[in-house]
C-alpha positions, -999 to 999 in steps of 0.1 A, spaced: -304 -23 -154 -269 -34 -147 -260 -2 -128 -292 -4 -107 -282 -39 -97 -248 -27 -87 -263 0 -66 -286 -24 -48 -257 -48 -41 -235 -20 -28 -264 -7 -6 -267 -41 11 -229 -45 14 -222 -10 26 -227 -16 64 -204 -47 63 -178 -29 42 -179 1 65 -173 -21 95 -145 -39 76 -127 -7 68 -132 10 101 -127 -18 126 -104 -41 106 -83 -23 79 -84 10 97 -73 -6 129 -45 -24 112 -32 8 95 -34 26 129 -16 -2 147 12 0 121 16 37 129 16 29 167 45 4 161 67 34 152 58 53 183 65 53 221 31 51 238 21 40 273 -17 43 268 -17 77 283 -11 109 264 -3 111 227 20 86 209 55 99 203 70 90 170 103 72 174 108 57 139 124 22 138 135 23 174 110 -4 185 120 -27 157 157 -22 164 152 -28 201 132 -60 194 160 -75 172 185 -67 199 165 -82 227 174 -118 236 139 -122 251 124 -119 215 146 -147 202 138 -169 232 100 -163 226 104 -170 189 124 -202 196 98 -215 221 70 -208 195 89 -226 168 96 -255 192 59 -257 200 50 -258 163 77 -284 155 63 -307 182 26 -300 178 21 -298 140 32 -333 129 16 -350 158 -18 -333 155 -20 -338 117 -10 -375 117 -32 -383 147 -62 -363 132 -58 -382 99 -58 -415 118 -89 -406 138 -106 -394 106 -99 -427 89 -115 -445 119 -145 -422 119 -150 -427 82 -156 -464 88 -191 -477 83 -197 -491 117 -227 -489 140 -227 -458 163 -199 -440 144 -218 -407 146 -217 -409 184 -179 -413 183 -177 -383 159 -195 -362 185 -173 -374 214 -141 -366 195 -154 -331 188 -163 -323 224 -129 -310 234 -130 -285 205 -161 -267 218 -148 -266 253 -131 -233 262 -94 -231 266 -98 -217 301 -116 -248 313 -93 -272 294 -62 -255 307 -74 -255 343 -84 -292 341 -51 -302 326 -31 -281 351 -46 -304 378 -40 -335 357 -3 -326 353 3 -318 389 35 -336 399 21 -347 433 -14 -358 428 -19 -355 390 -34 -384 370 -7 -382 343 22 -388 367 2 -415 384 -2 -434 352 36 -430 344 44 -442 379 22 -473 374 46 -483 347 76 -480 371 88 -446 359 89 -412 376 68 -384 361 84 -350 356 73 -317 371 55 -307 339 47 -271 347 73 -263 373 103 -273 351 110 -250 321 121 -280 300 87 -297 302 64 -267 298 64 -268 260 59 -306 258 30 -303 283 14 -275 262 19 -296 231 2 -326 247 -28 -305 258 -31 -287 225 -30 -320 205 -57 -334 228 -80 -304 222 -74 -298 185 -74 -334 172 -112 -334 169 -113 -302 149 -88 -314 123 -103 -349 122 -136 -333 110 -118 -315 83 -100 -347 72 -133 -366 74 -149 -342 50 -120 -347 26 -122 -385 29 -159 -385 22 -153 -364 -9 -132 -391 -25 -152 -412 -50 -154 -449 -41 -149 -457 -78 -111 -453 -73 -110 -479 -45 -132 -503 -64 -110 -500 -95 -79 -505 -74 -94 -537 -58 -98 -551 -93 -61 -544 -99 -52 -562 -66 -42 -533 -45 -42 -538 -8 -53 -513 19 -19 -498 23 -14 -493 -14 -49 -477 -17 -40 -453 12 -7 -444 -4 -17 -441 -40 -54 -429 -37 -62 -415 -3 -31 -394 3 -29 -377 -31 -66 -370 -33 -66 -358 3 -37 -334 -4 -59 -303 -8 -75 -309 25 -41 -316 41 -28 -283 27 -57 -264 42 -53 -281 75 -16 -272 75 -23 -236 67 -48 -230 95 -28 -251 120 4 -233 115 -13 -199 117 -30 -208 149 2 -224 163 21 -191 159 -6 -175 181 -4 -200 209 -13 -181 241 -43 -193 262 -30 -227 272 5 -217 282 -7 -185 299 -32 -202 321 -13 -235 327 18 -216 339 -1 -190 360 13 -190 395 41 -214 386 78 -206 388 79 -210 350 53 -183 343 80 -159 331 107 -184 321 90 -199 290 78 -170 268 62 -173 234 55 -146 209 19 -138 220 27 -138 257 54 -113 251 30 -91 231 5 -93 260 30 -85 287 45 -56 269 12 -41 261 -10 -46 292 16 -52 319 44 -29 309 23 -4 289 48 -4 261 22 -3 233 45 7 206 70 -21 213 41 -46 217 26 -35 184 59 -38 166 61 -74 180 27 -80 166 37 -68 131 68 -89 132 47 -120 141 23 -110 113 52 -108 88 65 -142 99 30 -158 94 27 -141 60 61 -154 48 53 -189 60 19 -189 43 35 -177 10 61 -204 13 34 -230 18 14 -217 -12 45 -219 -34 54 -254 -22 18 -267 -27 25 -269 -64 49 -298 -58 26 -320 -36 -10 -309 -38 -31 -326 -64 -65 -314 -76 -89 -336 -95 
């Protein structure tokens, strides 16, 4: 009976498992092989050993792309997490019409990055953009956001925070609604104020949700591509502010250096794995489970 159940389960899972091994695991293994070759999409890949990896670590462009990616994460991560938590606290309030506000905050999430990037490219225009007009209304001069390499990363951070806040807010909102009200009622009896409740109850019990939000946000941040690619298209900064994924894209589809680009992809994959392992190790010190 047990063996027949296993056969039935395997029969239903087989199509999905086949697709997983062929199109996911198989493709990953083949890409690892390609990273040790010199291939321009035409002809057969030529095995070159560690040459691609050696060239990458000797390439200043790689370090520039990695630095820009880390700068993006350093500016984006704390802002989007703190802002999303604040929005979630507001959306968790029991006020009339709160469901409508939840929907409004989530609208940017379901909008494509192409549309968002094109709209913000116009808003950040130094001559007629709304952002600089608001800055000038306060007596200051707005920068050339997408024309000056120094302001491209801050501009991308600003747009990314605007788009992703709704997504993380929903995650935090789910975590907040999972906290029993009994804790807050007991703390009120002990005379705890709102700040003490937030610090001693909300944050510790929300730590598993915060950990999850950090994991997915950091992984997505390392793969930043759409917004910076579209927003800098046609600008003088298009090739001056590289990030990891734009370098992968250019080397593969513009320069036809598939082996080099695949090696870059595996290096990025390794960095993400190491960061994720580090986060999993550190969670034991600050993540609390009921």
